[in-house]
N, C-alpha and C positions, 0 to 999 in steps of 0.2 A: 563068281562072275556077277551075280546079282548085287552083291555088296559093292563091288568095284563100280558097276554102272550107276548105282544110287549115289555113290560118293562123287562121281564125275558130274552128275546132274546137279547135285547140291552145290558144287564149286561153281558151276556155270551160272546157277541162279544167284549165288552170292556176288559173283563178279558183275552180273547184269544189274543187280539192285544197287551195288555200290558205285556204279558209273554215274557221274553227274551230267545232266543235260546242259549244254552251253546256252546262255541267254541269247535270244534273237535281237538283233539291232533294229530299232524301229525305222521304218522307211522315211526318207526325207521328202516331205510334202511340198508341192509347188504352191506358191502364193504370189499374187500380183503385186508388183512394186513399180514405183515411178521414180525416175531420176530427177531430182529437184533442179529447176532452172529459174530464171528471172522472167518477170512479165510486168505489165502495167495494169493499173486498176484505179478506180475512183472510190474513195471511202466517203461515207455519209455519216458525219457525226450528228447525233440527235440531241436536242435540248428542249425541255418543256417550256412553253411560252404562254404569256397572257397578252391578249390583244386589247388595244385602246385606240380610240379615235384621235385625230390630231388635236381636237378640243373636246374636253368633257367638262361641262359647266353645271354646277348645282344651281338650281333655280330656287331662290328663297324670297320670302316677303320682306320688304323694307319697312312696312308699317303693320300695325296690329289690325286684325279684323277677321270676320267670318268669310269663308269662300262662298261667293254668290253664284259664280258661273265657272265652268271648265270648258274651254273651247277646243281642246285637242284630245286625242286618244293615244294610248300607249303604242309606240312603234310608228307613229305618224311622222312624216317628213315635213319640217316647217322651215320657213324663211326668216331671215333676220328682221326683227321688228314686228313679227306676227304676234297677235294677241293670244296668250295662253290661258291666263286666269284673270278673274275680276273679283276683288274683295268688296264686301258691303261698305257703302260710303254714306249712308243716310245721316248718321251723326255728323260726319265731316261736312256734308253739304249744308246742314243747318249752321254749323260753326262758320262756314264760308259766307253764308248769307249775313250772319251777324257781323262778321269781320268786314264785309263789304260795306255795310251800313256805317260802321265806324270810320272807314276810309272816306266815305262820302261826307259824313259830318265834319271830319277833320279838314277836308278840303274846303268845305263851306266856311269854316272858321278862318282858314288862311285867306280865302278870298275876301272875307269881311274886313279883316284887320289890315290887309295890304294898303288900301287907299287911305286909311286913317294914318298909317305910318308915313305914307308919301306926303301927307299934308301936315305932318308933325303934330297931329292931334294926340297920338299916343307914342310911347317909346317903341323902338324896334325889338325890345326884349320880349314883349308879348307876341310879336309876329314870329320871332325865332322859336319861341316855345310852341306856338301853334304848328310851325313847320316840323318841329321835332315830333310832335304828336301825330302829324300826318305820316311821317316816315315810319314811325313805329306801327301805325295802323296798317300801312301798306305791307310792311314786313310780316306782320301776323297773318294778313290775308294771303300773302304769297306762300307762306309755309303751309297753310291749310290747303291751298290749291295744289302744291307739290305732293302733299299727303294723298289728296284725291287722285292725282296722276299716278302715284306709286301703287295705288290700289288696282290699276290696270297693269298686269304683269306681262311683259312681252319677251320674246326670245332675243337674246343678244347676238346669236349667230345662226347661220344655216345649220341644220342638223336633224337628228332623229330624237323623238321624244322617248324618254325612258319610262320607268314605272310611275304610276300615279297612286301613291300610298294614301293620300288624303282625298276626301270626298266633299261634295257640296255641303255646307253647314259646319265644316271643321274650322276651329279657331286657330289662327296662325299669327306668328309675330316674327320679328327678326331674331328672336332667341329660340325659336322652334328647332329642335335638334335635327329632325328629319326634313330634308328638302322637299319642296313641292314636286319636283321631278328633276331629271338631269337631261340636258341637251348635248348630244354627241355629234360632232362633225366627223363622219366616217367616210368621206370622199377618199381619204387616204387613211390606211390603218398602220399603226405602229405595233410591232411585235417585240415585247421586252423579254429577255431571258438572261441567264447567267452562265458563265464558263469559268472553270477553275484556272489556276495559274499555268499549269501544264498545257491545258487545252488552248489557252490564249496564245502561248508561245508556238504551239504547233500550227495554229491558224496563221499567225503573222509571219512565221518563218517560211511557210509554203506560199505566201502571197507575193506577187510581183511588186516591184517598186523599191526605192531606197529609203524614203522617209515613212513614218507611221501613216501619215495622211495619204501618201501615194499608194501604200499597200491597201488601205481601206477603199480607196477609189477604184483600184484595179481588182478587188476581190470578185470572184465569180458570184453569180446570183444564187440565192438560197431558195429552198422549197419550204412550203408551209403545208403540213399534214393536219387536216381538220380533225375535230374530235370524233367524227364518224369514220376516220381512217382513210378518207379520200384526199388526194393531193389537190390543193387549191390551184386553179388554172393559171393564175398570174405568178410570175417569179418576183422575189423580193430582193432588196439591196441593203446590205449592212451599211449603216450611216455613222454610228458612233460606238466607241468603247469608252467606259468610264476611265478617268485619268489615272486612277490608282485602284489597287485591289482593296476589297473590304477587309479591314483588319481582323474582323471576327470570323468571317467565313472563308477568306482567302480567294474570293471570286470577283470577277469583273462583270459589270452590268453592260449589256449589249442591246442596241436597238436596231431593228431592221424595218424597212418601209415597204409596204405593199400597196399597189393601186387597188381601188375598190369602187370603180365607177358604177357597178351594178348594185352597190350597197348590200352585197351578200354577207359580208363580215360585219359584226357588231362589237361594240365595246364590251369588255368583261368576259368574253368567251376564251376558252383555252385551246391549245393546239400543240404541235411539235415542229420545231425548226430543224431542217436538215441542211448542214453546211457541207458541200462537196470538197474533197481534197484529192487532187489527182497525183498519183504516185507512179514514178518510173523505176524500172529495174528493181523490183521487189520480189521476194519469194512468196508465191501463192500456193496454198495446199488445200485440199478438200477438208471441210470440217469433220466429215465422217472418218477421216484418217487420223483423228486425234482421240485421246482419252482424257477425261477429267478425273484426276486423282487427288482427292482432298482439295487443296487450293491451287493445284498445279495442272497445267495442260501438258500431256505427254504424247510423243510421237514415237512409233516403232521404226527403227532403222536397221537395215541389213548391213553388217560390217563386211570387211574384205573376205572373211571366212564364211560369209553367208549366215552368220549367226545373228539372232535378233537381240537388240539392246534398246532400252527405253531412254529417250532423250527429252528432258523438259524444255519447253519452248514458251516464248512470250509472243502473243498474237493479238491481232485486232480483227474484228469481224468485218467482212465485206457485205454491203447491202445484198439482200436476197437470201441470206442464211446458208449459203453453200460453201463459201471459201473463207479462209483466214489469210491475212497478211502476217508473215512471220518476221518479227522484229529481231528476235534473238533465239539462238539454239540450233539452227540449221545452216548449212552451207550448200552452195550449188554442187552438183554431182552426188550429194547424199541420196541413197536409195531408201525411200520410205515405203512401208507397207500400206496398201490401200485395200487389202483383203485380209480377213482374219484378225482384224484389230479387236482387241478385247478377248481373243481366244488363244492366240499364240503366246506362250510364256517366254519371258526373257531368257536368252541363252539357247533357245531352240534353233537348230540348224534347219534352214529352209532351202528350197530350190526356187530362186527368184525368177518370175516371169515378167520381163520388162514391158511396161505399157508406155506408149508415147505420151509425153508430158502435155503436148498441145491438145490431145484429145480429151485430157482431163480438165484443163482450164477452159477449153472451148469444145464442149461435147458435140457441137454440130459439125465440127471439122473432122474429116477422116484422117486416120493415122497415115503419116508419111513414111514410106519404107526407105 
């Protein structure tokens, strides 16, 4: 009996050890999804820009000489005709005195010969020669006077004085490489920037109007972001596009105009131009619902069987850094994951929890049941 009992126990143990345990099916986890719909938004394309005044004039000496006086300071606002610099004219003044004496002597000679010619005492050849000498003396004197006048350098326009690289005592001439200063008329500021061929087409195709000039005239105002990150209080207007693309860079040169009555903006500073483009009936998705994989942007979509698949998309960023406009890759009614992105593997079955699209695009609005 003991042997039989041991045999039965052994058989039971063998059967128990040989029985395989069936694997457990992992639970289907719930994840929040949103059903894609269309919406409207405004994109802000950004371009680096350089600012210049309507007039930027280099001030240079027309004559040679040492700087005797400087009447302005850097950053000072000046008016047209205001005296800026004065060059030393001592030598020129001495030359002018000598030339003036020669004019006087030549005039005396003409006055002496004229009555003699009138009485036919001498031929008129001598008088004509004397007149020619007088004209030459006057010309020489006048050129010296102009040289003295050029030594007083005045502003040709209203504007702001730039840097003053030279100081009193510096020798300057018309051949001096560095200008004495630069006068900038900044009552209006021009912002110059470049756009590529695709950007130019996007801008013009979304602008109202039939002709190119009508489109430019009806384009919305643009923003200027200053170098400190603050938006300039005045809006600008695009005035011109270059007639053709640069053959080397493929870009178009663009100019926008900004009012600058308070003279806050100055020539030579940098900034960023923002051009708004309003889009209707486009697909918007949260940026955090996407993955960047190598050079591709990926969205996780729940298919009809509630299994996750990755879909590459082409997107454009919406200002604020929260949303993308999807140009390619998604359709309306697609269910995209807004939870578990970067965690859920492709092919995983999930339990979708549908979130209202409007509450994602406009978080301040409550979900509509």
